[in-house]
C-alpha positions as CSV (number, residue, x, y, z in Angstrom):
1,X,49.7,74.5,4.1
2,X,47.1,72.4,2.2
3,X,47.9,71.6,-1.4
4,X,45.3,72.1,-4.1
5,X,44.9,70.5,-7.5
6,X,43.2,72.1,-10.4
7,X,40.6,70.0,-12.0
8,X,38.7,71.4,-15.0
9,X,40.0,74.9,-14.2
10,X,38.9,74.6,-10.6
11,X,41.0,74.0,-7.5
12,X,40.1,70.7,-5.8
13,X,41.3,69.4,-2.4
14,X,43.1,66.0,-2.7
15,X,41.0,64.7,0.3
16,X,37.8,65.5,-1.6
17,X,39.3,63.8,-4.7
18,X,40.1,60.6,-2.8
19,X,36.6,60.5,-1.3
20,X,35.0,60.9,-4.7
21,X,37.1,58.2,-6.2
22,X,36.2,55.8,-3.4
23,X,32.5,56.6,-3.8
24,X,32.7,55.9,-7.5
25,X,34.5,52.6,-7.0
26,X,31.9,51.5,-4.4
27,X,29.1,52.4,-6.8
28,X,30.8,50.4,-9.5
29,X,31.3,47.4,-7.3
30,X,27.6,47.5,-6.2
31,X,26.5,47.7,-9.8
32,X,28.7,44.7,-10.8
33,X,27.4,42.7,-7.8
34,X,23.8,43.3,-8.7
35,X,24.4,42.3,-12.4
36,X,26.3,39.2,-11.2
37,X,23.5,38.3,-8.8
38,X,20.9,38.8,-11.5
39,X,22.7,36.4,-13.9
40,X,23.2,33.8,-11.1
41,X,19.5,33.9,-10.2
42,X,18.6,33.7,-13.9
43,X,20.8,30.6,-14.4
44,X,19.5,28.9,-11.3
45,X,15.9,29.4,-12.3
46,X,16.7,28.2,-15.8
47,X,18.4,25.0,-14.6
48,X,15.5,24.3,-12.2
49,X,12.9,24.8,-14.9
50,X,14.8,22.6,-17.3
51,X,15.3,19.8,-14.7
52,X,11.7,20.0,-13.6
53,X,10.4,19.8,-17.1
54,X,12.7,17.0,-18.0
55,X,11.8,15.0,-15.0
56,X,8.1,15.5,-15.5
57,X,8.3,14.6,-19.2
58,X,10.4,11.5,-18.4
59,X,7.9,10.4,-15.7
60,X,5.0,10.7,-18.3
61,X,6.9,8.9,-21.0
62,X,8.4,6.2,-18.6
63,X,6.0,6.2,-15.6
64,X,7.5,3.2,-13.8
65,X,4.5,2.3,-11.7
66,X,4.6,0.2,-8.5
67,X,2.6,-3.0,-9.0
68,X,0.5,-4.0,-6.0
69,X,-1.3,-7.4,-5.9
70,X,-3.8,-8.5,-3.2
71,X,-5.5,-11.7,-2.5
72,X,-8.2,-12.9,0.0
73,X,-8.2,-15.2,3.1
74,X,-5.4,-17.7,3.4
75,X,-5.9,-20.6,5.8
76,X,-3.0,-23.1,6.0
77,X,-4.3,-25.7,8.4
78,X,-6.7,-28.7,8.1
79,X,-7.0,-30.1,4.6
80,X,-4.5,-27.6,3.2
81,X,-1.8,-28.7,5.6
82,X,-2.5,-32.4,4.8
83,X,-2.2,-31.8,1.1
84,X,1.0,-29.8,1.4
85,X,2.5,-32.8,3.3
86,X,1.4,-35.2,0.6
87,X,2.2,-33.1,-2.5
88,X,4.8,-30.6,-1.4
89,X,4.7,-26.8,-1.3
90,X,4.8,-26.4,-5.1
91,X,1.3,-27.9,-5.1
92,X,-0.2,-25.0,-3.2
93,X,0.3,-22.0,-5.5
94,X,2.0,-23.5,-8.6
95,X,-1.0,-22.8,-10.8
96,X,-1.1,-19.1,-10.1
97,X,2.6,-18.5,-9.6
98,X,3.0,-16.7,-13.0
99,X,0.3,-14.2,-12.1
100,X,1.7,-13.6,-8.6
101,X,5.3,-13.1,-9.8
102,X,4.6,-9.8,-11.6
103,X,4.2,-7.8,-8.4
104,X,6.3,-5.3,-6.4
105,X,4.1,-5.9,-3.4
106,X,2.1,-9.0,-2.8
107,X,-0.4,-8.8,0.0
108,X,-2.8,-11.2,1.7
109,X,-4.6,-12.1,4.9
110,X,-3.0,-14.9,6.9
111,X,-6.0,-16.6,8.5
112,X,-4.0,-19.2,10.6
113,X,-1.2,-19.0,13.1
114,X,2.2,-20.5,12.2
115,X,3.6,-22.6,15.0
116,X,5.0,-26.0,15.8
117,X,4.5,-25.7,19.6
118,X,2.1,-28.5,20.6
119,X,1.9,-27.2,24.1
120,X,-0.1,-24.1,23.0
121,X,-3.9,-24.2,23.5
122,X,-6.3,-24.9,20.7
123,X,-9.2,-22.5,20.5
124,X,-12.2,-22.4,18.2
125,X,-11.2,-24.1,14.9
126,X,-7.6,-24.3,16.0
127,X,-6.3,-23.3,12.6
128,X,-2.5,-24.0,12.5
129,X,0.0,-23.7,9.7
130,X,3.5,-25.2,9.5
131,X,6.2,-22.5,10.3
132,X,7.9,-23.5,7.0
133,X,4.9,-22.0,5.3
134,X,6.5,-18.6,5.9
135,X,9.5,-19.7,3.7
136,X,7.2,-21.0,1.0
137,X,5.0,-17.8,1.0
138,X,8.1,-15.7,0.7
139,X,9.3,-17.9,-2.3
140,X,5.9,-17.2,-3.9
141,X,6.5,-13.5,-3.6
142,X,4.4,-12.5,-0.6
143,X,5.9,-9.3,1.0
144,X,3.2,-8.1,3.4
145,X,0.6,-10.1,5.3
146,X,-2.1,-9.0,7.7
147,X,-2.3,-11.1,10.9
148,X,-5.2,-9.2,12.4
149,X,-8.2,-11.5,12.1
150,X,-10.6,-13.6,14.2
151,X,-8.4,-16.7,14.0
152,X,-5.2,-14.9,15.2
153,X,-5.8,-16.5,18.7
154,X,-6.6,-20.0,17.6
155,X,-3.3,-21.0,19.3
156,X,-3.4,-18.3,21.9
157,X,-1.1,-15.4,22.4
158,X,1.9,-17.8,21.9
159,X,0.6,-18.6,18.4
160,X,0.7,-14.9,17.5
161,X,4.3,-14.6,18.9
162,X,5.4,-17.6,16.8
163,X,3.7,-16.3,13.7
164,X,5.4,-12.9,13.9
165,X,8.7,-14.6,14.6
166,X,8.6,-16.9,11.5
167,X,7.3,-14.2,9.2
168,X,10.1,-11.9,10.2
169,X,12.7,-14.7,9.9
170,X,11.8,-15.1,6.2
171,X,11.5,-11.4,5.4
172,X,7.7,-11.0,5.3
173,X,6.3,-7.8,6.8
174,X,3.4,-8.5,9.3
175,X,0.9,-5.8,9.9
176,X,-1.8,-5.6,12.6
177,X,0.0,-7.7,15.2
178,X,2.7,-7.2,17.8
179,X,4.3,-8.6,21.0
180,X,3.6,-5.4,22.9
181,X,0.1,-3.8,23.4
182,X,0.8,-0.7,21.2
183,X,2.6,-2.5,18.3
184,X,-0.4,-3.8,16.4
185,X,-1.6,-0.2,15.7
186,X,1.8,1.0,14.4
187,X,2.2,1.3,10.6
188,X,4.5,-1.0,8.8
189,X,6.5,1.0,6.2
190,X,7.5,-0.7,3.0
191,X,9.9,1.1,0.6
192,X,9.7,0.1,-3.0
193,X,12.0,1.9,-5.5
194,X,12.0,4.9,-3.2
195,X,8.2,5.0,-2.9
196,X,7.0,4.5,0.7
197,X,3.8,2.5,1.6
198,X,2.3,2.5,5.1
199,X,0.3,-0.6,6.0
200,X,-2.3,-0.9,8.8
201,X,-4.5,-3.8,9.7
202,X,-7.3,-4.3,12.1
203,X,-10.2,-6.7,12.8
204,X,-13.7,-6.2,14.2
205,X,-14.5,-9.9,15.1
206,X,-12.8,-11.1,18.2
207,X,-13.0,-14.8,19.0
208,X,-11.0,-14.7,22.3
209,X,-9.8,-12.1,24.8
210,X,-6.1,-11.1,24.3
211,X,-5.5,-9.8,27.8
212,X,-3.9,-13.1,28.9
213,X,-0.7,-12.3,27.0
214,X,1.2,-9.4,25.6
215,X,1.0,-10.5,22.0
216,X,-2.1,-9.3,20.2
217,X,-3.7,-7.9,17.1
218,X,-5.3,-4.5,16.4
219,X,-9.0,-4.1,16.9
220,X,-10.9,-1.9,14.5
221,X,-10.8,1.4,16.4
222,X,-11.3,3.9,13.6
223,X,-10.3,7.0,15.7
224,X,-7.2,5.3,16.9
225,X,-6.1,4.1,13.5
226,X,-6.9,7.4,11.8
227,X,-4.8,9.2,14.4
228,X,-1.9,7.0,13.4
229,X,-2.5,7.6,9.7
230,X,-2.4,11.4,10.2
231,X,0.9,11.1,12.1
232,X,2.7,9.5,9.1
233,X,0.6,10.7,6.1
234,X,3.2,13.4,5.1
235,X,6.1,10.9,5.4
236,X,4.8,8.3,3.0
237,X,3.4,8.2,-0.5
238,X,0.5,5.8,0.0
239,X,-1.5,4.3,2.8
240,X,-3.1,0.9,2.6
241,X,-5.5,-0.4,5.3
242,X,-6.5,-4.0,5.7
243,X,-9.8,-4.6,7.5
244,X,-11.2,-7.9,8.7
245,X,-14.9,-7.1,9.0
246,X,-18.4,-7.5,7.8
247,X,-20.8,-10.5,7.7
248,X,-19.8,-13.9,6.5
249,X,-21.2,-15.1,3.2
250,X,-23.0,-11.8,2.4
251,X,-22.8,-10.4,-1.1
252,X,-22.7,-6.7,0.0
253,X,-21.1,-4.7,2.7
254,X,-23.3,-3.2,5.4
255,X,-23.8,0.5,5.8
256,X,-21.5,0.7,8.8
257,X,-18.6,-0.8,6.7
258,X,-19.2,1.8,3.9
259,X,-19.2,4.6,6.5
260,X,-15.9,3.4,8.0
261,X,-14.3,2.9,4.7
262,X,-15.2,6.4,3.5
263,X,-13.9,7.8,6.8
264,X,-10.5,6.2,6.3
265,X,-10.2,7.5,2.7
266,X,-11.3,11.0,3.9
267,X,-8.5,10.9,6.4
268,X,-5.6,9.9,4.3
269,X,-5.9,6.2,3.3
270,X,-5.5,5.3,-0.4
271,X,-6.7,1.7,-0.4
272,X,-8.9,-0.4,1.8
273,X,-8.5,-4.2,1.5
274,X,-11.4,-6.1,3.1
275,X,-11.5,-9.8,4.3
276,X,-13.7,-12.2,6.4
277,X,-16.9,-12.7,4.5
278,X,-15.3,-15.6,2.5
279,X,-17.1,-14.4,-0.6
280,X,-16.4,-11.6,-3.1
281,X,-18.0,-8.2,-2.5
282,X,-18.0,-5.1,-4.6
283,X,-15.2,-2.6,-5.3
284,X,-15.7,1.1,-4.9
285,X,-13.7,4.1,-6.3
286,X,-14.5,6.6,-3.6
287,X,-12.9,10.0,-4.3
288,X,-9.2,9.2,-5.1
289,X,-9.2,5.9,-3.2
290,X,-10.1,2.3,-3.8
291,X,-12.2,0.1,-1.5
292,X,-12.2,-3.7,-1.9
293,X,-15.0,-4.6,0.6
294,X,-14.1,-8.3,0.5
295,X,-11.7,-10.3,-1.7
296,X,-13.2,-13.7,-0.6
297,X,-11.0,-16.7,-0.2
298,X,-7.6,-17.4,-1.7
299,X,-6.5,-20.6,0.1
300,X,-9.3,-22.3,2.1
301,X,-11.1,-25.6,2.4
302,X,-14.7,-24.4,2.6
303,X,-17.3,-26.3,0.5
304,X,-19.9,-23.9,-0.6
305,X,-19.5,-22.9,-4.3
306,X,-19.4,-19.1,-3.7
307,X,-16.5,-19.5,-1.3
308,X,-14.5,-21.2,-4.0
309,X,-14.5,-18.3,-6.5
310,X,-12.5,-15.1,-6.1
311,X,-10.0,-12.9,-7.8
312,X,-6.4,-11.8,-7.6
313,X,-6.6,-7.9,-7.6
314,X,-4.0,-5.6,-9.0
315,X,-3.4,-1.8,-8.8
316,X,-0.6,0.2,-10.3
317,X,0.6,3.1,-8.1
318,X,2.1,6.2,-9.8
319,X,4.1,8.1,-7.1
320,X,4.8,11.2,-9.2
321,X,1.2,12.5,-8.8
322,X,-0.1,10.0,-6.2
323,X,-2.4,8.4,-8.6
324,X,-3.6,4.8,-8.7
325,X,-5.2,2.9,-11.6
326,X,-8.6,1.3,-11.6
327,X,-8.4,-2.3,-10.3
328,X,-7.4,-5.1,-12.6
329,X,-8.6,-8.6,-11.7
330,X,-7.8,-12.2,-12.6
331,X,-10.5,-14.7,-11.5
332,X,-9.4,-17.8,-9.6
333,X,-11.2,-20.9,-8.5
334,X,-10.3,-23.1,-5.5
335,X,-10.0,-26.7,-6.6
336,X,-8.9,-29.4,-4.3
337,X,-8.2,-26.8,-1.7
338,X,-5.8,-24.6,-3.7
339,X,-6.3,-21.7,-6.2
340,X,-6.0,-22.2,-9.9
341,X,-6.6,-19.6,-12.7
342,X,-10.3,-19.8,-13.6
343,X,-11.7,-20.1,-17.1
344,X,-14.9,-20.6,-19.0
345,X,-18.3,-20.2,-17.4
346,X,-17.2,-19.8,-13.8
347,X,-14.8,-17.1,-14.8
348,X,-17.5,-15.1,-16.5
349,X,-19.8,-15.7,-13.6
350,X,-17.2,-14.2,-11.2
351,X,-16.7,-11.1,-13.3
352,X,-20.5,-10.8,-13.8
353,X,-21.0,-10.8,-10.0
354,X,-18.3,-8.2,-9.4
355,X,-20.0,-6.0,-12.0
356,X,-23.4,-6.5,-10.2
357,X,-21.9,-5.8,-6.8
358,X,-20.2,-2.7,-8.1
359,X,-23.4,-1.3,-9.5
360,X,-25.1,-2.0,-6.2
361,X,-22.7,0.4,-4.5
362,X,-24.0,3.3,-6.6
363,X,-22.3,5.9,-8.7
364,X,-18.8,5.2,-7.2
365,X,-19.1,1.4,-7.6
366,X,-16.6,-0.2,-10.0
367,X,-18.4,-2.1,-12.8
368,X,-15.7,-2.3,-15.5
369,X,-12.7,-4.6,-15.2
370,X,-9.7,-5.6,-17.2
371,X,-7.5,-8.6,-16.7
372,X,-4.2,-8.2,-15.0
373,X,-1.8,-6.9,-17.6
374,X,2.0,-6.2,-17.4
375,X,2.7,-3.2,-15.1
376,X,2.7,0.2,-16.8
377,X,0.5,-0.6,-19.8
378,X,-2.3,1.6,-18.4
379,X,-1.5,5.2,-19.3
380,X,-1.5,7.5,-16.3
381,X,-3.5,10.8,-16.4
382,X,-1.8,14.0,-17.4
383,X,0.3,15.6,-14.6
384,X,-1.1,18.8,-13.0
385,X,-0.2,21.7,-15.2
386,X,1.5,23.6,-12.4
387,X,4.2,20.8,-12.3
388,X,5.0,21.5,-16.0
389,X,5.2,25.3,-15.7
């Protein structure tokens, strides 16, 4: 016989009462869960917004840029080697050391193999630097060097192998060369304060065939290098490409160089550093990238006056919004085969030429320059508004 309970004057079955109670409890639990989830979501969003806003504001107030310095061709044989033996390594770059020391990355084009192996063949000019130069260049702050140029084979494939070995021994990153056929085209990744730079280097002037040995340098194959850039573009913050190209002693790049440089920028490169002409050429701000068509000489023993004037170039990179400053330059003069900070009339002449060359490049040519200042003094542009929302 089923028991009945009166509720509000009506008979109710206990089974029905239990079912109703369970249903009410479930509804209550669901409601509590929804409220709890809403509060959790709200607090997560609030924390994210606060952190994002704080981080963005801190980056604007304290941008902490990465300072990049670049110089031109460096040949360490002939008269330079002789003077280093006579005067010691401090003679070589002592006059510009203070300017070079303010960089996070210091880059140049190594225009001579480093080897002490006298059995290696001498080809062309036979440029050869003492292997100890790798130690001295490191002491002066050099972090990355291109080895891809038309003098890479002055001591044959063995000279390239030795150069890579000594640079690696003293902690300098070499780009554009390798001991296996595919290595010269691979990017060299440099991490500075959590910001990643990919370096590529290639040359378009081959003095000697490299098929006699495994060691070699990258040839300027735009499609091949752009393919490699695209592979790593999303894994790094900035891409820098060094190109040994153009016509010697010419004041302006040719149309093919301009086309190639624009193509690299369009496909992910941020900066192009040009070498080989031995004289300065113009600088172009193409879209969001910078193109230095030629930085001239930095260490060389050529005699013509235009080959003895150049600049140390500087860029500040801001990783937060992938922005880079307009170039800063400090003119240098090569005196007695080594660079010194320039002054007076020759300094003004160098700046005047850079302005002229920039204007010749058209609307994107850079024709305003400031001297290299301590990193971070140039104020970065406002961050995109969607970052601050």
